[in-house]
C-alpha positions, 0 to 999 in steps of 0.5 A: 119133547125136551131139548138136550143140552148134552147133545148140542154140546157134544156137536159144538165141541166136536165140530166147532160150529156155534150154530149147532145150538140152533139146529138142536132147537130149529123147528121147535117152539117153547111155551111162554116162560112163566113170570118172564121178565120184561126185555129191558130188565136185568137180573143181578148175578146174585139172584143165582143163589135163589131156588131155580125154577124148572126151565120151560118144556119144549112143545111143538104146538107152541104158537110163535105169535105168543112171543115178542117181535121187533119191527121189520121192513123188508123194503129197507133191503134196497139200502144194502149197497149204500150201507156197504159203502159206509162199511168200506169207508169206515165212517158214518157221516151225519147224513148217513146215520138214518140210512145205516141205523134203520137198515140194521135195526129194522131190516138186518136185525128186524128179520130175526124174529120173523118165524119164517126166518128161524132156519136162517138165523145162523146165516144172519149172524154170519152176515153181521160178522162179515159186515163188522169184518169189512170195517174192522175198526173205526166209527162204523165198526163201533156204531154197528157193534153197539147197535148189535149188542144192545138189540141182541141183549134185549132179545136174549133176555126177553120173551122172544122165541128160544131159537132167536134168543139162543142165536142172539146170545151167540151173537153177543159172544161173537162180537169184537171191539176190534176185528183182525187187520191181518189173518195172523192177528187175533181179534179183541173181544167186545168186553161189554159182552162179558157181564151179559154172558155172565148174567145169563149163566147166573140167572136161574130164570134164563133158558138153559139153551141161552145159558149154553150159548152164553158159555160158548161165548165166555169160552171164546172170550177166555181163550182170547185173553179175557181179563174180567173175573168169571171164576166165581160164576164158573166155579159155582156151576162146576160144583153144582150137582144138579138143577131143578127141571134140568136133565142130568145130561144137560146139566153135565154139559153145562158143568163141563163147559164151566170146567173147561173155562176154569182150565183155560183161565189156569188159575188155582183160585184164591186159597186153591179153591179152583184146584181143590174143587176140580180135584174133588170133582175128578174123584167124585164117584157120583159125578158123571164121567164127562164132568170128571173127564173135564175136571181131570183135563183142566187140572193139567193146565193150572198154575200150581207154581203159585199155590200155597199149602196145596195138597197135591197128594189128594188131587193125585188120589182123585185122578187115580180114582177117576182112572179106576172108574174109567177102566171099570166102566170100559171093562163093563162095556166090553163085557156087553160087547160095546165097540166104544169101550176102548175108545172111551177108555182112551179119552178118559185115561188121556185126560187123567194123564194130562191132569197128573202130568201137569200136576207132577211137572209143577210140584214143589212140595217134596212130601207129595212127590213120591206119591204123585210120581207113583200115580203118574207112572201108573196112569201113564203106563195105562195111557201108553197101552191105550195108544198102542195098537195091540188090540182091545184085549191087550188094552183091557188087560193092562187096564185091569192091572193098572186099575188094581195098582191105582186102587191100592194107591188111592185107598185111604 
């Protein structure tokens, strides 16, 4: 039995529930990873260039006793009221430090590695987030933030049970340096988390489940205005066709998450490297459709205004090929009487439409305007057909007409 990143990823994207990753792993155990590094060791990002070993297989028969645990004292639960008062005050006095620190290190976070608590890990994450939101800023907030960050980094990178490691990495990505004072405020993400999240993505020895959790955290940081450069890591993952020992669906989900992050960053990249790569992925007939769809969608938000000598026609041609592939797939599904054919077509065509509209709206080079405009017109014609309620037959008929036109446009 193997864990599917793809299944987890779809549920996270659809429902916005970070804890779904835990649900995909709950009740499962994993054989101890061969050659697992000590908890305190930090593998440099450069190691991502080395051949990646196969990730461990999930086995229900694995013994939780084979994994590390942290000290846990249930009796410290009684200190909750005292800790709550410290959080409200926002300051940890010297005579309160031991009570505060031992409550979190040996009770609140200590219970994470107790096997009987695995199903409660999402609730434990919520409790820590709520505690941080109570104090928002100041000494108590900083002290708890740093304590949680250190503990969760150690767990995520160590030989702990996978469900614990996944939740620990999610916790790292959820930390804020400043929690919002008012409902309308945005949090300031905990910038020290970014190197840990990147290290997880780049580390070939890290569990795929933990990589997925790290990508969720990176996406959150990017959406909140991340300033650190994560482009190289995301671009490397987005361009990778496969990974040893990883399922095709799982790798497609990881690539799609990396592409979404690149899209949120909006940068065309040095020498147009991001824009060119996303265009190539969108037009790559060998790439999974979910990856091509993510690339098409991301292309729509890039800042082409600063691009120099960018071949917009090549990118438009890639989007045309993606739209053709989407229509061909939908018509084949319809022939097999699959009810999802037109819904899937609509999702793919709207991604292509967003991509070509974003490209055309910011196009500067006159020599590309005619071709890009022709591709845009045909993709948008198909998008409008997908939005109408004329019935599947009418949509598929327009798909056939548009596919023929786009195929001609994209021909060498």
